[in-house]
N, C-alpha and C positions, 0 to 999 in steps of 0.2 A: 196835351196829346202825348201818348207814350211813343218813344222812339224804339224801333225794332233793333234787336241785337245786331242784325246783319247790316245795319246802317252805321255801325261803329267803325272808326278809322284810327289809324296810328300815324302820328306825325313825328318825324325825325328831323331835328334841327342840326345842321352841319356846323361844327366848330364852336358850339356854345359851351361856355364855362371851361374852356381849355386854357390853362394859364390865366393871365389877367385880362385878356381881350374877350370881348363879346360876353360880358357877364349878364346873366338873366336869372333872377330868382324864380324858382319854380312856382311860387305863389303868384308872381306877376304873370307868368306864362298861363297859369290856370285862369286868372282874371281876364287876360287878353282873349283867350279862347271863349270864355263865357260871354264877354262883351261882343264877340263876333256872332253870337247866337248858338254856339255849340253847347251841348248838354253833357252831363255825366263826365265832366273833365277830370282826368286823373293824370298826374305826372309820375314818371318812373325814374328814380335816381335823379342826379343833378346835372345830367348831360344833355338836356333838350329832347326828352322823349315824352310824348303825351298820347293818351288814349281818350277818345271822346265820341259822343253820338253826333253824327253829322246831319241828321234830319233830311236826308236826300240830296245833300250837296255832293257833287262828284269829287273824288280825291284831288284831281288836278286843280279844280276851283278852290278847294280848301287850301292847297299848297300856296297858290297865288295870294289868297286873302291873308293867310298867316304871314307870309313874307312881307307883304305891304304893311300890315299892322305892326309887325316887329319894328320896322323902320319908323313909322309914324308915331307910334305910342311909346316905344322903348328906346328908339334911337340905335337899334342894332340891325345891321344888315347880315342876314344869314340865309343860306339856301335851305329850303324846306322840302322834304320828300314826304308825301302822304300816300298811304296804302289803305285800301278798304280791308275789312276783316277777312274777306275771302282771299284777297291778294296776299295779305300777311300770312294766312294759313298755308297758301301755296308756297311762299318763300320758305317757311319753316319745313314743310314736307319735302321740298326739292333739295335739301342740303345732303349731298352724297357723301360728305365728310363726317356727318354726325352719326353716332354720338362721339363726343371727344372726352378723353379722360381729364382734360383740363380746359373747360369751356372759355377761360380767359385767353387762351392761345388760339382759339378758333374764331375767325371773324366772318361776319356777314357784311359784305360791302354792297349796300343797297343802291341800286341804280336809279338815278333821277328820271332817266328815260329808258324804259326797258329795251328799246331798240339798240341801245349801246352795247347790249350783251353780245351782239354779232361782232363788234370790234375786238372782242376778247379771244376770238378763234385762234389767232397766231400764238397766244400765250398757252393755250391748252395743249399744243403739240410739244411744248418744252418740258424737260425734266427739271423738277424743282426740288428733288430730294435733299434733305429730309422733309422739306415743306411739301404742300399739296395745294392744288387749285381745282375747283369745280365751278361750273356756271349753271344757274337756273334762269327762269324767266324774269325774276325780279331782283336777283343778286348774284354776285360772285362770292364764293366761299374760299377762305384761305386758312390753311392749317399752318401755324407759325410756332413750331416746337421750341425755337430759340428766342421767342419773344417777337412782338409786333415791330418794335423799332429796328430789329436786325433782319426783318423779313425781306427777301428779294422779291417774293410774289407781291407783297403789299406795295413795295416801291414801284414795281412794274405797272401795277394797276393804277397807282396814283399818277404816274407819268401819262398813261394812256387816257385816263378818264378825268383827271383834274378834279374840279368841284362838281362833276356830274355824278359823284358817288359819295355816300356817307357811310361810315363803318361803325358797327357795334360788335362787341364780343358776344359770343354765344350765350353766356350767362345773362347778359342784358336782354338779348332776344327772348330767352326763356321767361324772364320776368315780364316782359311786355306781353308775351303770349298768355301768361297766367292772368294778367289784368284784363286783357282783351276777352278772354274766354270765361272769366269769372263773372260773378254777379255784377250787374250794373252799379256804378257808383251813385251815391246820392247827388242830386243836382245842387 
């Protein structure tokens, strides 16, 4: 049975392959997703990003299934956020800070629970110059001209949301969009 493009999803694993902790080979991640019944699995970079055909499984169910399988099969506990192709497209379109001249300094902080976006209202009223903050339905967006590690915006978001958010730089998000919107990968 062919899986429709609209059934594709994006999984973002929090904290994978950062330093020596939570090491997951992308080949192992592809196999894990395939063993869960997902098709057309492709990983992007080595930081826990995958695009796959979900076959009608809702994103929240996919996230739970992947989290559980990571622990059971690979011994790695990691928060997983999954977005449908439509949700990911909205996330990309809602970035009020794009385009950036340096996409490595522009972050999308993807919300594990979209309702958490309401908790960011107090931060939107603050001046972050030369940094900037914007919020969409699925993510907060942070411009970090002096780098992510020096960012006051990113630090404030981390304190407020903890592990309820996973971040990717805009260059990675663009790569994920290209894979998601490109031809389906071979199963």
